[in-house]
Steps between C-alpha positions, in 0.01 A plus 500: 500500500345458153785258410421278800130507425556406129751229604249353755217494237724331243615246761136442594404428136795255464396313815138483385606385153672193639236415760294198398123537467323292767127450473342427842230232513242491775458135607249574781217370278693169448542562123809536279521744209713409202690828428533441124134410423328659806317166550379415848552137610445331831800422724395139534543454119863624523651197684809480289640829616778478757557215740256211467577146617225242418442149613403299191445149622586228759753253363543145633841334464701210632803594711772242504792484740842478349521121468139391575293306250164619623406858562263702716191674364533874550291790380640840406373793305569679174587867540520747212599867479211640301602864554738710289778544757745239633461391858826502693556376853280237660192340339362300796227234505314335784291190442254308723310177464196427709237227511193576293238368748624636835745767376775364722863578417696234310816669398665827403780613274691824441784616288613776269705620205788728581584670174322657203173388341482676163171607328332193344729255683348199674641325809399167641674422828571131495701393804465313820303804641171436310191376678576137593233232501563163669136384541438139394119544487386748238350813654354830382711811587475875471834618351570868533801714414572868554781690330662824625576784430137602468470717201243716309283197431480299823232266370751299291746465792285227660365166378292241678396173329359165608690179422460130549846380605672178582861552590653162578824415319331258265201600284494857607245724325347845523164596336363850495122512594363837396139406592578512872651845498 
């Protein structure tokens, strides 16, 4: 009986010797504790931890058909992985354009990236799926985009800006008007 007791105690010490030390952190007060320096920081300051997809800007571009001379004015967005982990699977975006005065719907766009968006990598989806503008008379529009998956910082997954846009095939332009936002 003593042999089994001594053997169990030795086995217990071996198991405990190879068990990693895990320090539990209470996140109920919405703070993070740095284990090495015991410094308390707010969770909102730690936006680069884990998955974090951010919309940086709205990007106008001219989309040309295969053999066409003139192109169509389209607006897309610039997406960046500002987190520290790669995003695998779908990164989807939905865009809408509405008139500034009466908030009526003008157009919509959607799309996505099937693959991996590495940390620090930027993606600008330029294809025929961007917001298309074919108005001959310049008008003011709300342009808004939302990106999914929603992550730890959902504020940077959405962008809404005001633009003056003329989207005919000749003399197309797009001007950002931050005073009306």
